[in-house]
Every structure is written in structure tokens, then in C-alpha cells.
N, C-alpha and C positions, 0 to 999 in steps of 0.2 A: 571468309564467309561470315565473319562477325561472331561474337560470343554466343554461346547457347543460352537459352532462357534460364537454365539452372545456375549459370555462372553470374547472373546479375545479382548484385547485393540486395538483401531484402529492403533496406532503407531506400534504395534507388527505385525499386519496384513500387514501394508505398508512395514515394514522391510522385511517380508517374500517375498512380491511381488518383491522387489528390488533384493533380494539375487540371484535368478536364472539368470536374465540378467547381473547383475554385475559380478557374478562368470564367466559367459560365456565370457564377455568382457575382464576380466582380463586374462582368459585362452588364448583367441585369441591374446591378446597383447603380452603375453609371447611367444606364438608360433611364431608370426610374428617377434618378436625381435630375436628369436633364428634362424629364417630362413629368413633373409632380402631379399634374392632373390625372395621368395614367395611373400613378401610384394610388391616388385617392380612389379612383374608380374600381380598382381591384382589391381595395381594403388593406393596402400595405401601409402601415404606419407604426410608430413606436407604441407598444401595447400599454394600455391603461390597467389599473387594478381590476376593472370590470372585465376587460379582455382576458386577463390571466385567469380570473375566476371561471369564465366561460370555457377557456381552454382546458383547465383542470377538470371541470365537470364532464366535458365532452370526452376527454381522454379516459376518464374513469369509467365511462359508460361503454365506449366503443372498443377499447383495447382488450379487456378481459373477454368480452363477447366474441371478438374476432379470433382470439387465441383458442377459446373453447370450441368454436366452430372448426378451426383448423385441426384441433385434436380429434374431433369427431370424424371429420373427413379422412384423417389419417388412419383411424381405426377401421373405418368402412373399406378403404382401399386395401388395407392390409388383409382384411377378412376376404375380400374379393380375390386378391392375389393368391391367398392360401387355397381357396376353393378351386381356382383354376390351375393350381399347381405351380404358380410362378413364385419368384423371389419377392418377399415383401419390400415395399418401397423404403428408401432411406428416409428416416424421420426428419432429417435436416433437408429441407426442400430448396434452399437457396445456395447457389454456388459460392457467393462471397462468404456466407456464414460457414460453409465447410472449410474455406481457407482460414478463417479466423480460428475455428476449432482445432485445426491441424497444427497451428503454432500459437498457442494461447499466451505464451510469455514473451514473445519477440517484441522489440520496440516497434518494428514495422506494423505488427498486428494492432498495437494501440493506436497508431496513426490511422490504420484502416478503420478501426472501430469509431474513432472520432469523426472520420469522414462519413461513414455509413449512418451514424446516429444523429449527427448534427448538420453536416453540410448538405448531404444528399436530400434529406426531407425538405429542407428550406427551399432549395432550388427546384425540386420536383413539384412542390405545391405552388410555387409562383408560376411555374409553367402550366401545370395541368388544371389547377383550380383558378389561379389568377388570370391567366390568359386564355386557356382553352375553354374551360367551363363558362367563363364570363363571355368569351367570344361567341360560343354556341348560343347562349341565352340571348345575347344582344342581336342575333340575326333577326329576331322579331323586334321591331321598334317599340312595341308594347307587350313585353313578355307576359305570358299567361302561366298558369300552373303546369299546363302541358308542356310549354316551352322549357320551363325550369327542369321538369322531370327528364325531358329528352336531353337537355344540356348535361345533367348529371350522369345519365346513362352513356351518352356519347363520349364524354371525357373519361369516364371509367373504363370503357372498352379500349380507348387509346392507351390509357395508363396500364391496363392489364396486358395488352398485347405487347407493349414496349418492354415488358419484363419477361417475355417468353424465353429469350435466349439464356437466362440465368436462373429461371425458376422451374421446378418440376411441374409437369402438366396438371396433376391433380391439385396442386396448390394455386392454380390460376383462379379457381372459384373463390378462394379466400381473399386474394388480392382484389378481385372485383367487388366482393362484399365490403372490404375495407374502403375501397375507393368511393363506393356509393355512400357509405356512412360519412366519410369525410366530406363528400360533396354536399350532402344534406346539412351537415354542421356549418359548412361555409355559407350556404344560402340562408340559413337561419340567423347567422351572426353578422355576415358581411365583412368579417375580419380574417385576414390571412393567418394571423397568429394562431387561430383555432385549428385549422387543418395542419399547419406546421407542427403544432404541439402534439396532436394525435399521431401524426406520422413519426415524430421523434420518440414518443412513448412506445409505439408499436415496435419500431426497430430496436430500441433499447431493451424491451422485454424479450424479444427473440434472441438478441445477442446474449443476454444474461441467462436465458433458459438453455441455449445451446452450450455455453461454457459450463454451466452446472451439470448438464447431462453428460458432458464429455469427461468429467472427473478431473483429477489432478494431472498435470503434465507428467509424462514419463521421464 
């Protein structure tokens, strides 16, 4: 019948976790290398000093606001649950973050953190902003402000729904807000490094907060 999931070594599990995003990233890199015009159209290039400055400014504006909104929603949902006599929701709303907190010192956990913080944001932003949002916007040969707004909202809906299997329902609003903010930053700068940087900063902040709140490992 094969080994049980619990019998799989942690490093093997972490390697499997990395395989999908890494393969997708390599595939996208090859595709964009073969089609450099496509890379230019979606704003994928080596970042300049100005790109990094814009990325840092956007991250500093978006990430604290998103985390604060998430905390507010968490408090409101907890109050509602208390009023209804239900159990309060888990303050950790992401399944992968729960796994990281459960084994904070394991080598496989550090591999998972690296994947979640660095690899996943890069590939997701190439897909959702670079391809999807740009594709929605370019459905109109002469994009207008309305076209751009609809492209941001449409790609944000897809981004949010795609996370439904691993994110608690009340946190979906936060992901949608984050996605819209990232989409706006992408449209204003035209550089993928900006949404990638915001996404990296958001994931890193959530991992750091989760590990701090969990306290020292037993």
C-alpha cells in the first residue's frame, strides 16, 4: 500500500513542496528567454536602482496596511464568533504557515520558508500580474482607465480564489486587498520587480509574525 504520509522524511516532503514552484519558475524563465519581447511587455527585466527604490517604497506602504487590515478583520471575526457562541478563529489563517509554526527548527521548515518567501511570490506575480492582469488589460487594443481597473479586479479575483484551499475564508478579503494593491503598483510602475517585492515582503512579514507569536520551540 506504500508508506504512510507520516513515514515520509521531512526533507523529502520539503523537496516535493519545492519541485512544483521551481519547475514552473524554470519553465517560465526558459519561455521568457526564448521570447524576450514577451518579457519586455510584462515588465520582466533585471531591476535598476530606480526599480528597487520603487519596490521598497511600495512594500513599505502596502505591507503594513495589509497586515493591519488583517488584524482588524481577525478581531471583528473573533468578536462575531464570541457573540454567536462559536469558537474564535485560528489567528494563523494560512495552512502552510501553520505547518511552519508546528516545526520551527526543522531543516525542512527552512526550505519551506525559502520557497514561500522567495520562490512562490516570484512565480505567482509573473503569472497573475505579468500574464493574467496584462492579458485582461490588453483585451482592449486601446486600454482605458476602466479597462485597467477591470484587469486589476479580475486578476485579483482569480488570485484570491486560487488560494481558497489553503486560506481561511475570513482571510480571503485580505488577500483580495493585497492583490488589488499589488495590481495598482504594477500598473503604476510597469515593472514586475515591484509586485514581486511587495509579495515577498508580505510573506516574510507573516512568517516572522507567526514564528514570533508561536514562541520558542518545545
